[in-house]
C-alpha positions in Angstrom: 16.9 -6.2 15.5 18.4 -9.2 13.7 15.2 -9.6 11.7 15.0 -5.9 10.9 18.6 -5.9 9.6 18.0 -9.0 7.6 14.9 -7.4 6.0 16.7 -4.2 5.2 19.4 -6.2 3.4 16.8 -8.3 1.6 14.9 -5.3 0.2 17.9 -3.3 -1.0 17.4 -2.4 -4.6 20.6 -4.4 -5.5 18.6 -7.5 -4.7 15.8 -6.8 -7.1 16.5 -8.9 -10.3 16.6 -7.0 -13.5 19.0 -4.9 -15.5 16.7 -3.9 -18.4 16.4 -0.2 -19.1 12.8 -0.2 -17.8 14.0 -1.7 -14.5 16.8 0.8 -14.2 14.2 3.6 -14.5 12.2 2.0 -11.7 15.3 1.8 -9.4 15.9 5.5 -10.1 12.2 6.3 -9.3 12.5 4.3 -6.0 15.6 6.2 -5.0 14.0 9.6 -5.7 10.7 8.9 -3.9 11.9 6.8 -0.9 13.3 9.7 1.2 10.0 11.7 0.8 6.6 11.3 2.4 4.9 11.0 -1.0 2.2 8.5 -1.7 3.2 5.9 -4.3 1.0 3.9 -6.7 2.6 0.7 -8.1 1.0 -0.7 -11.2 1.7 -3.9 -12.9 0.4 -7.4 -13.6 0.3 -10.1 -10.9 3.8 -11.5 -10.3 5.8 -8.4 -11.4 7.1 -7.7 -7.9 4.9 -4.9 -6.7 5.3 -5.8 -3.0 9.1 -6.1 -3.5 9.2 -2.5 -4.9 6.9 -1.3 -2.1 9.2 -2.8 0.5 12.2 -1.3 -1.2 10.6 2.2 -1.0 9.9 1.6 2.7 13.3 0.2 3.7 15.2 2.9 1.8 13.2 5.7 3.5 13.6 7.5 6.9 10.7 5.2 8.1 12.7 2.0 7.7 12.9 1.5 11.5 9.1 1.7 11.8 6.5 -0.9 10.7 5.8 -1.9 7.1 2.2 -3.2 7.3 0.5 -4.9 4.3 -3.2 -5.2 3.7 -4.4 -7.4 0.9 -7.6 -5.5 -0.1 -8.8 -8.3 -2.4 -8.6 -11.1 0.2 -11.2 -9.6 2.6 -14.9 -8.9 2.3 -15.9 -5.2 2.8 -17.0 -5.6 6.5 -13.8 -7.3 7.5 -11.6 -5.0 5.4 -13.0 -2.0 7.3 -12.3 -3.6 10.6 -8.8 -4.6 9.4 -7.9 -1.1 8.3 -9.4 0.9 11.1 -9.8 -1.6 14.0 -12.9 -2.1 16.0 -14.2 -1.5 19.5 -15.3 -4.3 21.9 -18.9 -5.2 21.2 -19.1 -3.3 17.9 -20.4 -6.5 16.2 -21.0 -10.1 17.0 -17.8 -11.8 17.9 -15.9 -8.5 18.7 -14.9 -9.6 22.2 -12.1 -7.1 22.6 -10.8 -3.8 21.2 -8.5 -4.4 18.2 -6.2 -1.8 16.6 -6.4 -1.5 12.8 -3.6 -1.4 10.3 -3.6 2.4 10.2 -2.8 2.4 14.0 -0.3 -0.4 13.7 1.6 1.3 10.9 1.9 4.6 12.8 5.2 6.2 11.9 5.8 3.6 9.1 4.3 2.5 5.8 0.9 1.0 5.0 0.9 -1.1 1.8 -2.6 -1.3 0.3 -2.2 -4.3 -2.1 -4.9 -4.7 -4.9 -6.5 -1.3 -4.1 -8.6 -1.6 -7.3 -10.7 -4.3 -5.5 -11.9 -2.0 -2.7 -15.7 -1.3 -2.7 -17.1 2.2 -3.2 -18.1 2.5 0.5 -14.6 1.6 1.7 -13.2 4.0 -0.9 -15.0 6.9 0.8 -13.5 6.0 4.2 -10.0 5.6 2.7 -10.4 9.0 1.1 -11.2 10.6 4.4 -8.2 9.1 6.1 -5.9 10.3 3.2 -7.3 13.8 3.3 -7.7 14.4 7.1 -5.3 11.7 8.6 -8.2 10.9 11.0 -10.4 7.8 11.4 -12.6 6.0 13.9 -12.5 2.4 14.8 -15.6 0.4 13.8 -18.2 0.9 16.5 -16.2 3.7 18.1 -16.8 7.4 18.6 -13.3 8.6 19.4 -11.4 10.1 16.4 -7.9 8.8 16.1 -5.0 9.9 13.9 -2.0 8.2 12.5 1.2 9.3 10.7 1.3 6.7 7.9 2.9 6.7 4.4 0.6 5.0 1.9 1.9 2.8 -0.9 -0.9 1.3 -3.0 -0.7 -1.4 -5.7 -3.0 -2.7 -8.3 -3.1 -4.9 -11.5 -6.4 -3.3 -12.6 -6.9 -0.6 -15.1 -8.1 2.1 -12.7 -8.8 4.7 -15.4 -11.3 2.3 -16.9 -12.8 1.6 -13.5 -13.2 5.4 -13.0 -15.0 5.7 -16.4 -17.3 2.8 -15.3 -18.0 4.5 -12.0 -16.3 1.6 -10.0 -13.4 3.7 -8.6 -13.5 7.2 -7.2 -11.6 9.7 -9.2 -10.7 11.8 -6.2 -9.3 8.7 -4.4 -7.3 7.8 -7.5 -5.6 11.3 -7.6 -4.8 11.0 -3.9 -3.1 7.6 -4.4 -1.5 8.2 -7.8 0.9 11.0 -6.7 4.0 9.1 -7.9 3.1 6.2 -10.2 5.6 3.4 -10.8 4.8 1.0 -13.6 6.3 -2.5 -13.4 6.8 -4.3 -16.7 6.1 -8.0 -17.1 9.0 -10.3 -17.8 7.9 -10.8 -21.4 8.4 -7.0 -21.9 12.0 -7.3 -20.7 13.2 -10.5 -22.2 16.8 -9.7 -21.6 16.2 -10.2 -17.8 14.9 -13.8 -18.3 18.3 -15.5 -17.9 18.9 -13.5 -14.7 
């Protein structure tokens, strides 16, 4: 409880540094979208505070008492990412000595933050699209269909429109994730915030 209250305080919008006009617009967007169930796509260069804004959305929402689970999509190879997201059954692959819940299950009732979503392979994109559409999934090596009530917040520093044109990112997944886009400017684009 102490940690939860500390986290809630830490991720209040007042604690995000920046008073530039572009940042004020972002704060307004967070306040509008936080109380809803809407999927949010946070765009911006590395280091602009995408995770900070994602946490602000979560901790200012009705889901604040439930888990905020982060998955760094770029840090894991495809096979591990699938197991990380959906979990796996005992014996589903070499080394799977027990059943493990995935991040979708662990985030039930809360928020799942998919960081660097632009790095997900086409095969995993198909599986993510199914979960977003049907709210159902199976663990790796499992036959039982599971469901989870999860709010999705995705983030990327990639140009997804270009990736779609090149056939590297699914257009249907893009539209599922990009319901409410929030663009974070770099510090060089809001020089008045540098002293802060």
